[in-house]
Structure formats: structure tokens, C-alpha cells
N, C-alpha and C positions, 0 to 999 in steps of 0.2 A: 504493500499499500504506500502511496506517495503522500508525503505531507506537504506537497506544494498547493497553495490556494488555487481554487479553480476560478481564476479572474475572467469577467465576461469576455473581456478584449482577447483572451487567449482561447475561450471556448467558442467565439465566433468571430474570428480574425476578419472575414469577409463582410462583417457588419459594424465594424468599429464606428464609422461615419454615421450610420444610422442610429446606433446607440446613442451617441453624444446628441445627434438632432431630437431624436424622440425624448430623451431626459430634459430637454429644454422645452418642449412644446407640449408634451403630454404628461400631465400630473399623476396620472394612474401608473404610467411606464417607469416614471420617475420614482414613485413609491415602491413598486416591486423591485426595481433594480437596486434601491436602497435595502430592502428587505434581504434580497439575494446575499448582498455584500456582507450584511451582518449576520446571516446564518453561515456563510462561508467563513467568516472570520472566527465564528464560535467553533466550526468544525475543525479550522487549522489549529486553534488554541488547545482543542481537546485532544487532537492527533499529537501535537507536540508536548503533551502533558504540561502546559501552561496552566490550563483549567480543566483537569481530568474530569471526565464524566463516566456514567455506566454505559455499558453496551446499547441497553434500550434507548437510552436519549440520544446517543449517537446515531442509532439508525432512524429515529424520528427526524433528527436534524438533516440527515442525508435526504430522506424522503420529502421534506420541505424544500431543501435545495434544488432537487430535481423537478419538483412542481412548479417551482418558481422559474426555472430554467425553461420548462417547457411552455408556460405561460409567455415569457420573454420571447422565445423563439417564434411562437405563434403571432405574436404582436409584430415582430420584425418581418416574418414573411408576409403578413396581411399589408403592411406598410409597402413592402417591396411591390407586391402585387397591385397594389393601388397606384403606384408610381408608373406602372406599365400600362394602365389604362389610356385609351386614346383620349 
């Protein structure tokens, strides 16, 4: 298991510009990316034993990170599809 944080720019390198833009113009997108960053930091702190946690909490945090990542990706692809409309 890697102790490297899963930064959004590394997870979606092809969408870095869209992530920045949507964070500026879409309040919901900004909020869920902030939530993703907070959960991601908590997971990293737990994995590196800075703030240890039990396995159940770790599993819950990882599920939440994945849920947020899926929602973020969905918004990015909808934004991309809207850009392609005539």
C-alpha cells in the first residue's frame, strides 16, 4: 500500500484546468473537492501513523474518498460534454 496522498491533479491530470475552473465557478464542485482533500489528508495521516485509526474507520474513509472521486469525475465529464455541444 502506498502512503502517497491521492491528489486530484494526479488522479485526473487531463482535467487539471477544468478542476481549477469549476472550483472557481461552481460552489458544489468547490465543496466536494474540499471534502475530498480533507478525507484524503485524513487517510494519509492514518496511513503514516500520524493519526492512527482502526481498520473500520480507514475503510469508511476510503469509501468516502472513492464516492467523492466518482462524483467529481462525473461532474468533470458532464462539464466536458457540455463544452462539446454546438
